[in-house]
Structure formats: C-alpha cells, structure tokens
DODREN-303287 format. One line per 3 residues: their letters; for each residue z, x, y of N, C-alpha, C. Coordinates in Angstrom, 3 decimals, m for minus. Example, Ala and Ser with C-alpha at 12.3 -4.5 7.8 and 13.67 -1.06 7.14 Angstrom:
<nodes>
as = 7.800/13.190/m5.690/7.800/12.300/m4.500/7.800/13.200/m3.300 ~ 7.080/12.850/m2.250/7.140/13.670/m1.060/7.870/12.900/0.030
</nodes>
This chain:
<nodes>
mvt = m1.160/m4.260/1.761/m1.183/m3.431/2.944/m1.726/m4.175/4.136 ~ m2.620/m5.123/3.952/m3.396/m5.664/5.056/m2.498/m6.342/6.057 ~ m2.587/m5.926/7.306/m1.745/m6.464/8.368/m2.554/m7.407/9.221
rai = m1.884/m8.200/10.007/m2.597/m9.079/10.922/m3.318/m8.229/11.969 ~ m4.472/m8.727/12.409/m5.312/m7.944/13.308/m4.606/m7.675/14.623 ~ m4.701/m6.431/15.105/m4.143/m6.014/16.391/m5.295/m5.451/17.215
pat = m5.566/m5.956/18.440/m6.642/m5.387/19.231/m6.442/m3.891/19.378 ~ m7.519/m3.127/19.240/m7.401/m1.671/19.281/m8.555/m1.107/20.086 ~ m8.353/m1.035/21.395/m9.406/m0.535/22.256/m9.297/0.950/22.507
srg = m8.085/1.511/22.358/m7.896/2.948/22.587/m6.861/3.471/21.608 ~ m7.290/3.605/20.353/m6.352/3.995/19.314/m6.009/5.466/19.403 ~ m4.785/5.798/19.027/m4.397/7.191/18.866/m4.255/7.513/17.403
rvg = m3.838/8.721/17.099/m3.618/9.113/15.705/m2.166/8.902/15.315 ~ m1.972/8.464/14.089/m0.611/8.436/13.558/m0.112/9.866/13.491 ~ 1.089/10.087/14.020/1.641/11.430/14.007/1.228/12.229/15.228
asg = 0.314/11.688/16.037/m0.071/12.355/17.273/0.288/11.397/18.397 ~ m0.711/10.628/18.908/m0.394/9.699/19.988/m0.125/8.296/19.476 ~ m0.376/8.023/18.194/m0.075/6.714/17.636/1.424/6.461/17.649
rci = 1.814/5.187/17.781/3.223/4.849/17.895/3.661/4.081/16.664 ~ 4.816/4.433/16.136/5.363/3.737/14.969/6.849/3.522/15.174 ~ 7.345/2.416/14.660/8.786/2.191/14.586/9.136/2.068/13.115
rlt = 10.189/2.731/12.684/10.576/2.741/11.286/11.467/1.545/10.996 ~ 11.009/0.696/10.081/11.784/m0.450/9.660/11.879/m0.443/8.146 ~ 13.048/m0.749/7.616/13.198/m0.823/6.165/13.969/m2.079/5.807
lar = 13.871/m2.456/4.552/14.660/m3.581/4.085/16.143/m3.250/4.186 ~ 16.932/m4.274/4.398/18.370/m4.068/4.621/19.094/m3.890/3.295 ~ 18.773/m2.794/2.587/19.488/m2.449/1.369/19.883/m0.991/1.467
ept = 21.116/m0.702/1.186/21.678/0.627/1.460/20.873/1.766/0.849 ~ 20.336/1.661/m0.398/19.645/2.811/m0.976/18.268/3.060/m0.400 ~ 17.772/2.173/0.524/16.383/2.255/0.952/16.057/3.579/1.625
dqr = 16.964/4.094/2.463/16.670/5.348/3.154/16.439/6.474/2.146 ~ 17.195/6.481/1.062/16.993/7.493/0.042/15.635/7.315/m0.615 ~ 15.267/6.058/m0.890/13.965/5.819/m1.483/12.853/6.245/m0.538
lga = 13.045/5.972/0.752/12.032/6.337/1.722/11.790/7.826/1.709 ~ 12.855/8.628/1.650/12.676/10.068/1.575/11.866/10.463/0.360 ~ 12.133/9.788/m0.747/11.390/10.102/m1.969/9.933/9.709/m1.834
vrr = 9.689/8.565/m1.194/8.307/8.105/m1.045/7.512/9.051/m0.166 ~ 8.108/9.511/0.917/7.348/10.312/1.871/7.175/11.745/1.389 ~ 8.139/12.272/0.645/8.073/13.688/0.306/7.774/13.937/m1.170
rph = 8.362/13.112/m2.052/8.181/13.316/m3.486/8.005/11.958/m4.146 ~ 6.852/11.282/m3.883/6.693/9.907/m4.329/6.902/9.720/m5.816 ~ 6.712/10.772/m6.638/6.786/10.550/m8.062/7.848/11.405/m8.728
nfe = 8.874/11.745/m7.966/10.030/12.419/m8.553/10.928/11.338/m9.138 ~ 10.344/10.560/m10.091/11.041/9.391/m10.577/11.688/9.671/m11.919 ~ 12.643/8.811/m12.240/13.327/8.950/m13.524/12.449/8.369/m14.612
ast = 12.181/9.146/m15.647/11.252/8.714/m16.688/11.762/7.455/m17.361 ~ 10.798/6.592/m17.783/11.170/5.299/m18.340/11.437/5.376/m19.837 ~ 11.101/6.510/m20.504/11.319/6.595/m21.942/11.953/7.928/m22.306
hgk = 12.777/7.894/m23.319/13.349/9.089/m23.923/14.283/9.859/m22.999 ~ 14.564/9.334/m21.784/15.512/9.991/m20.890/15.119/11.401/m20.531 ~ 13.832/11.642/m20.282/13.373/13.004/m20.034/13.504/13.443/m18.580
ghd = 13.983/12.545/m17.730/14.232/12.961/m16.353/12.974/12.958/m15.511 ~ 12.878/13.908/m14.555/11.823/13.886/m13.556/10.491/14.342/m14.123 ~ 9.431/13.706/m13.610/8.084/14.059/m14.029/7.560/15.119/m13.067
tsi = 7.841/16.372/m13.331/7.483/17.434/m12.395/5.992/17.666/m12.334 ~ 5.250/17.334/m13.394/3.804/17.531/m13.346/3.172/16.633/m12.298 ~ 3.679/15.390/m12.180/3.145/14.495/m11.167/3.569/14.957/m9.788
cay = 4.803/15.457/m9.646/5.238/15.984/m8.343/4.303/17.090/m7.878 ~ 3.981/18.013/m8.774/3.106/19.126/m8.406/1.729/18.626/m8.025 ~ 1.248/17.611/m8.742/m0.063/17.056/m8.425/m0.090/16.491/m7.021
lla = 0.970/15.752/m6.640/0.991/15.141/m5.322/1.045/16.185/m4.218 ~ 1.784/17.257/m4.442/1.882/18.283/m3.403/0.528/18.920/m3.123 ~ m0.332/18.949/m4.125/m1.625/19.593/m3.953/m2.781/18.601/m4.056
rrt = m2.484/17.313/m3.905/m3.519/16.330/m4.173/m4.651/16.414/m3.169 ~ m5.822/16.037/m3.625/m7.008/16.130/m2.785/m7.016/15.044/m1.724 ~ m7.810/15.226/m0.679/m8.024/14.186/0.303/m9.368/13.539/0.025
aah = m9.600/12.390/0.631/m10.843/11.665/0.406/m11.554/11.435/1.733 ~ m12.837/11.130/1.642/m13.616/10.888/2.848/m13.065/9.670/3.582 ~ m13.134/9.682/4.906/m12.713/8.538/5.682/m13.580/8.443/6.920
tcd = m13.464/7.347/7.637/m14.401/7.070/8.717/m13.759/7.011/10.091 ~ m12.453/7.220/10.189/m11.795/7.038/11.474/m10.516/7.864/11.496 ~ m9.523/7.415/12.244/m8.293/8.170/12.387/m7.252/7.826/11.325
vpt = m7.624/7.129/10.287/m6.688/6.810/9.219/m6.357/8.078/8.448 ~ m5.086/8.360/8.200/m4.711/9.579/7.469/m5.295/9.604/6.065 ~ m5.423/10.805/5.510/m5.884/10.966/4.139/m4.783/11.511/3.244
atp = m3.586/11.636/3.753/m2.415/12.052/2.979/m1.190/11.511/3.706 ~ m0.018/11.627/3.100/1.191/11.071/3.693/1.373/11.558/5.124 ~ 1.409/10.659/6.114/1.564/11.071/7.509/2.938/11.694/7.773
daa = 3.001/12.543/8.802/4.276/13.109/9.223/5.114/12.088/9.992 ~ 4.439/11.124/10.631/5.152/10.127/11.430/5.968/9.202/10.550 ~ 7.044/8.654/11.132/7.823/7.643/10.405/6.930/6.445/10.115
pta = 7.103/5.801/8.965/6.267/4.648/8.634/6.556/3.459/9.528 ~ 5.586/2.583/9.622/5.762/1.348/10.375/6.685/0.392/9.650 ~ 6.569/0.346/8.325/7.393/m0.573/7.536/7.452/m0.110/6.087
vat = 8.552/m0.441/5.410/8.746/m0.136/3.997/9.340/m1.371/3.327 ~ 8.762/m1.770/2.194/9.293/m2.909/1.451/9.411/m2.537/m0.021 ~ 10.364/m3.160/m0.717/10.544/m2.905/m2.141/10.633/m4.223/m2.897
erf = 10.278/m4.171/m4.193/10.373/m5.361/m5.040/10.570/m4.928/m6.479 ~ 11.420/m5.662/m7.205/11.616/m5.428/m8.635/10.669/m6.327/m9.423 ~ 10.064/m5.785/m10.468/9.169/m6.530/m11.341/9.712/m6.481/m12.763
svp = 9.579/m7.571/m13.488/9.984/m7.575/m14.891/8.844/m7.138/m15.802 ~ 7.650/m6.972/m15.240/6.491/m6.550/m16.028/6.369/m5.027/m15.979 ~ 5.650/m4.423/m16.922/5.567/m2.962/m16.985/4.908/m2.340/m15.765
ada = 5.259/m1.094/m15.509/4.725/m0.359/m14.367/3.199/m0.300/m14.404 ~ 2.627/m0.088/m15.573/1.175/0.043/m15.656/0.472/m1.243/m15.237 ~ 1.067/m2.399/m15.564/0.470/m3.671/m15.166/0.505/m3.836/m13.651
vws = 1.626/m3.448/m13.040/1.752/m3.548/m11.581/0.790/m2.583/m10.906 ~ 0.727/m1.348/m11.397/m0.161/m0.329/m10.834/m1.622/m0.761/m10.945 ~ m2.035/m1.225/m12.102/m3.427/m1.612/m12.323/m3.825/m2.771/m11.415
yrl = m2.903/m3.705/m11.245/m3.184/m4.870/m10.394/m3.367/m4.444/m8.937 ~ m2.469/m3.583/m8.456/m2.576/m3.144/m7.055/m3.801/m2.270/m6.840 ~ m4.170/m1.484/m7.832/m5.300/m0.578/m7.689/m6.601/m1.326/m7.434
dfa = m6.782/m2.485/m8.043/m8.012/m3.259/m7.876/m7.866/m4.186/m6.683 ~ m8.413/m3.788/m5.550/m8.228/m4.562/m4.327/m9.056/m5.839/m4.305 ~ m9.816/m6.110/m5.365/m10.431/m7.426/m5.499/m9.352/m8.500/m5.654
nlp = m8.138/m8.080/m6.011/m7.011/m9.012/m6.157/m6.368/m9.383/m4.826 ~ m6.785/m8.772/m3.731/m6.121/m8.981/m2.439/m5.865/m10.446/m2.074 ~ m6.854/m11.333/m2.198/m6.607/m12.719/m1.770/m5.472/m13.400/m2.531
eyn = m5.126/m12.899/m3.724/m4.051/m13.520/m4.490/m2.687/m13.238/m3.892 ~ m2.558/m12.132/m3.169/m1.261/m11.841/m2.558/m1.322/m11.710/m1.043 ~ m2.493/m11.954/m0.457/m2.624/m12.052/0.997/m3.604/m13.175/1.318
pdv = m3.099/m14.386/1.585/m3.968/m15.539/1.825/m4.861/m15.391/3.057 ~ m4.581/m14.430/3.931/m5.410/m14.222/5.118/m6.711/m13.484/4.796 ~ m6.832/m12.996/3.563/m8.008/m12.218/3.157/m9.003/m13.107/2.421
sgv = m10.297/m12.914/2.710/m11.341/m13.653/2.004/m12.578/m12.764/1.854 ~ m13.414/m13.122/0.912/m14.702/m12.449/0.755/m14.613/m10.987/0.367 ~ m13.667/m10.624/m0.495/m13.531/m9.223/m0.900/m14.726/m8.810/m1.759
erv = m15.299/m7.674/m1.428/m16.407/m7.125/m2.213/m16.235/m5.614/m2.331 ~ m16.328/m5.090/m3.526/m16.322/m3.634/m3.697/m17.732/m3.134/m3.461 ~ m17.885/m2.348/m2.388/m19.215/m1.906/m1.986/m19.526/m0.488/m2.449
hdg = m18.512/0.216/m2.933/m18.725/1.556/m3.479/m17.705/1.780/m4.580 ~ m18.157/2.298/m5.701/m17.281/2.509/m6.842/m16.618/3.874/m6.809 ~ m15.424/3.950/m7.387/m14.821/5.237/m7.658/m15.503/5.871/m8.859
adn = m15.115/7.092/m9.177/m15.718/7.790/m10.319/m15.285/7.115/m11.613 ~ m16.251/6.738/m12.460/m15.895/5.996/m13.658/m15.118/6.833/m14.668 ~ m15.154/8.163/m14.503/m14.390/9.035/m15.405/m13.126/9.581/m14.758
gvg = m12.773/9.062/m13.577/m11.577/9.511/m12.881/m10.424/8.552/m13.094 ~ m9.274/8.872/m12.504/m8.102/7.993/m12.597/m8.428/6.654/m11.941 ~ m8.219/5.582/m12.656/m8.500/4.256/m12.111/m9.934/3.814/m12.273
glc = m10.801/4.705/m12.745/m12.190/4.335/m12.969/m12.885/3.859/m11.705 ~ m13.606/2.763/m11.801/m14.392/2.266/m10.670/m13.529/1.851/m9.482 ~ m12.248/1.556/m9.729/m11.332/1.169/m8.647/m10.537/2.362/m8.111
gpg = m10.753/3.545/m8.674/m9.987/4.719/m8.297/m10.431/5.335/m6.988 ~ m9.970/6.550/m6.688/m10.306/7.218/m5.435/m11.809/7.211/m5.181 ~ m12.177/6.873/m3.953/m13.580/6.757/m3.577/m14.077/5.333/m3.550
ary = m13.373/4.411/m4.210/m13.772/3.003/m4.165/m13.596/2.462/m2.754 ~ m14.554/1.655/m2.322/m14.506/1.042/m0.988/m14.735/m0.457/m1.105 ~ m14.030/m1.196/m0.251/m14.108/m2.650/m0.242/m14.346/m3.137/1.186
tfr = m14.999/m4.273/1.291/m15.095/m4.971/2.570/m14.565/m6.390/2.375 ~ m14.009/m6.963/3.444/m13.536/m8.338/3.384/m13.347/m8.858/4.805 ~ m12.978/m10.106/4.912/m12.662/m10.730/6.197/m11.161/m10.974/6.263
lad = m10.580/m10.726/7.437/m9.151/m10.922/7.658/m8.961/m11.956/8.755 ~ m8.286/m13.060/8.431/m8.064/m14.138/9.391/m7.206/m13.655/10.557 ~ m7.518/m14.144/11.748/m6.755/m13.836/12.957/m5.809/m14.996/13.230
arq = m4.508/m14.759/13.057/m3.520/m15.824/13.202/m3.487/m16.381/14.621 ~ m3.951/m15.603/15.593/m3.909/m16.052/16.982/m5.077/m16.955/17.335 ~ m6.125/m16.917/16.498/m7.328/m17.697/16.774/m7.760/m18.422/15.496
pgv = m7.311/m19.644/15.312/m7.658/m20.383/14.100/m9.173/m20.424/13.877 ~ m9.569/m20.160/12.657/m10.984/m20.187/12.320/m11.712/m18.881/12.566 ~ m11.017/m17.905/13.167/m11.632/m16.612/13.480/m11.149/m15.575/12.473
shp = m12.065/m14.755/11.994/m11.695/m13.658/11.093/m12.426/m12.396/11.526 ~ m11.935/m11.252/11.066/m12.496/m9.964/11.458/m12.933/m9.182/10.224 ~ m14.012/m8.419/10.340/m14.430/m7.582/9.212/m13.499/m6.387/9.049
vel = m13.167/m6.069/7.816/m12.275/m4.962/7.513/m12.879/m4.153/6.372 ~ m12.675/m2.835/6.429/m13.058/m1.965/5.326/m11.801/m1.293/4.794 ~ m11.691/m1.197/3.487/m10.542/m0.580/2.827/m11.053/0.374/1.769
wtv = m10.401/1.526/1.619/m10.833/2.490/0.617/m9.636/3.106/m0.088 ~ m9.829/3.411/m1.374/m8.793/4.033/m2.174/m8.807/5.538/m1.929 ~ m7.695/6.077/m1.467/m7.575/7.491/m1.160/m7.162/8.298/m2.377
dav = m6.177/7.787/m3.115/m5.640/8.541/m4.247/m5.014/7.583/m5.242 ~ m4.893/8.038/m6.477/m4.270/7.229/m7.520/m3.687/8.145/m8.587 ~ m2.485/7.832/m9.031/m1.834/8.508/m10.153/m1.316/7.403/m11.067
qpt = m1.755/7.364/m12.295/m1.358/6.295/m13.204/m0.052/6.638/m13.916 ~ 0.915/5.725/m13.923/0.936/4.387/m13.334/1.858/4.317/m12.121 ~ 1.811/5.309/m11.259/2.863/5.404/m10.242/2.415/5.448/m8.783
lva = 1.136/5.626/m8.486/0.722/5.725/m7.081/m0.638/5.107/m6.858 ~ m0.738/4.327/m5.770/m2.021/3.920/m5.201/m1.914/4.161/m3.701 ~ m2.766/5.020/m3.166/m2.803/5.268/m1.723/m4.146/4.776/m1.193
agm = m4.113/4.118/m0.037/m5.336/3.523/0.491/m5.320/3.548/2.011 ~ m6.510/3.527/2.596/m6.674/3.447/4.039/m7.433/2.189/4.401 ~ m7.298/1.762/5.648/m7.952/0.540/6.103/m8.379/0.696/7.553
agg = m9.547/0.161/7.897/m10.008/0.140/9.284/m10.639/m1.217/9.546 ~ m10.347/m1.764/10.712/m10.881/m3.070/11.078/m10.165/m3.551/12.313 ~ m9.423/m4.690/12.203/m8.644/m5.162/13.336/m7.581/m4.156/13.729
sea = m7.074/m3.396/12.745/m6.161/m2.286/12.996/m6.435/m1.223/11.954 ~ m5.951/m0.011/12.213/m6.128/1.087/11.266/m4.788/1.344/10.580 ~ m4.822/1.531/9.277/m3.573/1.661/8.530/m3.773/2.530/7.305
yee = m2.655/3.045/6.801/m2.607/3.833/5.571/m1.378/3.390/4.805 ~ m1.508/3.248/3.475/m0.371/2.819/2.678/m0.219/3.683/1.444 ~ 1.029/3.756/0.976/1.320/4.346/m0.326/2.140/3.339/m1.115
fvv = 1.594/2.948/m2.257/2.232/2.000/m3.160/2.743/2.799/m4.347 ~ 4.046/2.922/m4.448/4.679/3.766/m5.460/5.421/2.885/m6.458 ~ 5.214/3.139/m7.747/5.848/2.362/m8.805/6.802/3.252/m9.593
hph = 8.052/2.816/m9.724/9.058/3.530/m10.504/9.313/2.765/m11.798 ~ 8.874/3.277/m12.946/9.157/2.597/m14.215/10.654/2.571/m14.504 ~ 11.112/1.498/m15.139/12.509/1.364/m15.540/12.614/1.329/m17.053
edg = 13.767/1.744/m17.554/13.969/1.809/m19.003/13.944/0.441/m19.666 ~ 14.186/m0.617/m18.898/14.178/m1.964/m19.482/12.770/m2.522/m19.636 ~ 11.751/m1.739/m19.297/10.372/m2.189/m19.418/9.793/m2.745/m18.137
gce = 10.638/m2.992/m17.149/10.168/m3.441/m15.846/9.943/m2.254/m14.918 ~ 9.929/m2.515/m13.627/9.700/m1.434/m12.670/10.111/m1.876/m11.280 ~ 10.124/m0.930/m10.370/10.330/m1.209/m8.950/9.146/m0.647/m8.180
ail = 8.608/m1.440/m7.271/7.494/m1.003/m6.427/7.982/m0.821/m4.999 ~ 7.552/0.265/m4.373/7.874/0.556/m2.978/6.563/0.681/m2.210 ~ 6.371/m0.156/m1.225/5.158/m0.148/m0.412/5.498/0.378/0.973
tlw = 4.907/1.519/1.324/5.143/2.166/2.617/3.868/2.088/3.438 ~ 3.986/1.635/4.666/2.821/1.365/5.517/2.923/2.096/6.845 ~ 1.832/2.731/7.234/1.689/3.331/8.561/0.537/2.627/9.269
vtl = 0.802/2.045/10.438/m0.238/1.375/11.223/m0.437/2.142/12.520 ~ m1.684/2.423/12.871/m1.997/3.078/14.138/m2.160/2.009/15.210 ~ m1.297/2.035/16.210/m1.343/1.056/17.289/m1.995/1.660/18.524
pdg = m2.580/0.829/19.389/m3.158/1.339/20.631/m2.109/2.023/21.495 ~ m2.528/3.002/22.267/m1.627/3.636/23.222/m1.282/2.664/24.338 ~ m0.138/2.880/24.967/0.223/2.131/26.164/0.879/0.793/25.925
lsd = 1.193/0.455/24.663/1.865/m0.814/24.391/3.340/m0.734/24.796 ~ 3.884/m1.870/25.191/5.302/m1.906/25.538/6.133/m1.768/24.267 ~ 7.397/m1.360/24.445/8.289/m1.230/23.296/8.454/m2.556/22.564
dtv = 8.503/m3.661/23.323/8.649/m4.968/22.694/7.440/m5.305/21.838 ~ 6.243/m4.960/22.324/5.020/m5.238/21.567/4.976/m4.406/20.293 ~ 5.361/m3.133/20.407/5.388/m2.256/19.236/6.400/m2.773/18.218
aaa = 7.580/m3.177/18.690/8.601/m3.691/17.783/8.129/m4.959/17.091 ~ 7.436/m5.831/17.839/6.931/m7.067/17.243/5.867/m6.771/16.188 ~ 4.993/m5.801/16.463/3.962/m5.434/15.496/4.589/m4.847/14.233
sag = 5.615/m4.039/14.417/6.294/m3.443/13.274/7.019/m4.499/12.447 ~ 7.675/m5.429/13.117/8.363/m6.502/12.401/7.359/m7.366/11.643 ~ 6.207/m7.610/12.261/5.177/m8.379/11.586/4.643/m7.662/10.357
sla = 4.491/m6.340/10.460/4.028/m5.549/9.317/5.028/m5.616/8.169 ~ 6.311/m5.505/8.501/7.349/m5.575/7.468/7.334/m6.933/6.777 ~ 7.212/m7.998/7.568/7.179/m9.339/6.980/5.963/m9.496/6.069
qit = 4.836/m8.923/6.502/3.607/m9.062/5.727/3.686/m8.328/4.386 ~ 4.123/m7.075/4.395/4.130/m6.331/3.133/5.232/m6.823/2.194 ~ 6.329/m7.349/2.772/7.361/m7.958/1.939/6.803/m9.188/1.237
kel = 6.027/m9.983/1.965/5.385/m11.163/1.377/4.378/m10.759/0.307 ~ 3.603/m9.690/0.575/2.626/m9.229/m0.410/3.299/m8.890/m1.742 ~ 4.383/m8.141/m1.683/5.075/m7.765/m2.910/5.657/m8.986/m3.618
rlm = 6.192/m9.916/m2.850/6.749/m11.130/m3.463/5.662/m11.916/m4.190 ~ 4.500/m12.066/m3.542/3.410/m12.815/m4.167/2.840/m12.071/m5.376 ~ 2.764/m10.732/m5.292/2.343/m9.955/m6.460/3.279/m10.204/m7.637
kev = 4.562/m10.177/m7.367/5.571/m10.414/m8.411/5.362/m11.781/m9.046 ~ 5.157/m12.804/m8.207/4.975/m14.154/m8.730/3.731/m14.236/m9.617 ~ 2.633/m13.650/m9.163/1.381/m13.699/m9.932/1.543/m12.991/m11.276
ler = 2.053/m11.768/m11.252/2.121/m10.974/m12.472/3.140/m11.525/m13.463 ~ 4.283/m11.963/m12.978/5.295/m12.482/m13.891/4.890/m13.855/m14.429 ~ 4.168/m14.639/m13.652/3.666/m15.917/m14.161/2.641/m15.681/m15.271
raa = 1.768/m14.709/m15.070/0.778/m14.397/m16.100/1.449/m13.879/m17.372 ~ 2.472/m13.043/m17.195/3.157/m12.487/m18.363/3.874/m13.586/m19.149 ~ 4.329/m14.631/m18.459/5.067/m15.705/m19.120/4.161/m16.767/m19.722
apt = 2.882/m16.745/m19.344/1.961/m17.761/m19.838/1.716/m17.591/m21.332 ~ 1.647/m18.686/m22.089/1.384/m18.578/m23.529/m0.003/m18.011/m23.781 ~ m0.142/m17.254/m24.831/m1.426/m16.658/m25.188/m1.981/m17.326/m26.431
gg = m3.315/m17.267/m26.550/m3.973/m17.835/m27.715/m3.967/m19.353/m27.659 ~ m4.343/m19.955/m28.737/m4.357/m21.404/m28.826/m5.334/m22.021/m27.890
</nodes>
C-alpha cells in the first residue's frame, strides 16, 4: 500500500473534498473485479468442493466493525473511486499470501523505500490474525524519492482482517491512504490478489498533478504485488530440510 510521500498541508477527506482518479490495470475483467472489491470483496468462488459463494463472509463484511484511527483515513470501504487497483496471480495458497500481507513487518521485502518497521501495538491475540490482526499498529520510515537521503515517519494500522481473504489497513504520514487487499483462492491451489488503494490528496492540486500521483500509486502497488509474488514463490520453491 505504501505510496511515495506527497506533501499534505491541507488534506480533505476521501469521498468528500479529497480527489481521486480511478486507474486499473489494462485487463478487460478488471472493472468487474473492482465492483466486487468495493461492494462484495469476498463474494468469491470457493476453492474446494465447488460450493460457490461464501455468503457468511459477505455478511460479515457488510456489518464489519470499524477500528480506531487518528486522522481522515477511512475505516471502511470509501464511497469514492479508488486511486489505483492492481492484480496479481500467485501459485502459492491463498492463506500463505494473506498471512504474508497481514504482517506488515514484511513491508521492506516488497517496498524497498520502507525501512525501520516496528510493530508498536499488537492486535488481539485471540482475534483474526492474532497480534498482526485488527488493532495492530506499525511505524516505519518512507524514503522521499524527490530528496535523496530523506525519509518521512509513517504510521500504519490494520483495520480489518478475514482469513484468508481480506486485509484492510490505513496509513498516515507523507500521505494518508486506505487499502483493501483481497485474495481469491483458486481450485488449482493458487490464488489471485487484488490490491485497491485510496489516497487522500491535498485540495487545490491541478488535474495533471492528481493524474501523476494516481499513476505513481498504480505503479507502486503493481510493483508491490510483483515483489510479493517473487518472494513467496521463491520461498515455496526452495528445498526444505537437509
């Protein structure tokens, strides 16, 4: 989720005065997936026994709780169009992908601009995701691409989690953002991950600046998913024992 830092002196709310441009990967089914992500993130086709949609998870999401936050970052799926949406296919199981994304201590492995990740508050150890689940908070430094050697403090917190299909998180620092990471299990044992990002931009930016920020967000989350895929599939292929 972590985007490059954007100066934010007068932020608005996503869905209110915040500005977003909707960008998706250039694949025809993406718009359909986007609708599913925003409205029914877990109306997915079951990965075993051909049982169809998991309606219990759908009902949970419609009534899911919100979590504490410190700024204008949403605590549930925003009404505004997302800033960017990216997808990636994984050959590893959905639970492995979900567990990896849930633990944001892994951030530097798929975002080289991140350093010094520390979990400063634990989630409920008896809840979904345990210590990394809803309520977990992290701090880290995010490099500023415009100023070599300069980084900014960022705080990130887990908003919600459904195993093995959803991780929702908020972020405040150089920019404010909210993401939903949705995993669709496949019958072949792999899965598809869809990462949807909403970034709150300062008011008064030109259309060109907003478009550039949105394009940068899309490039960033696409890279994150690609690097996650490389890490997880490399680990799965590594010999064990011996």
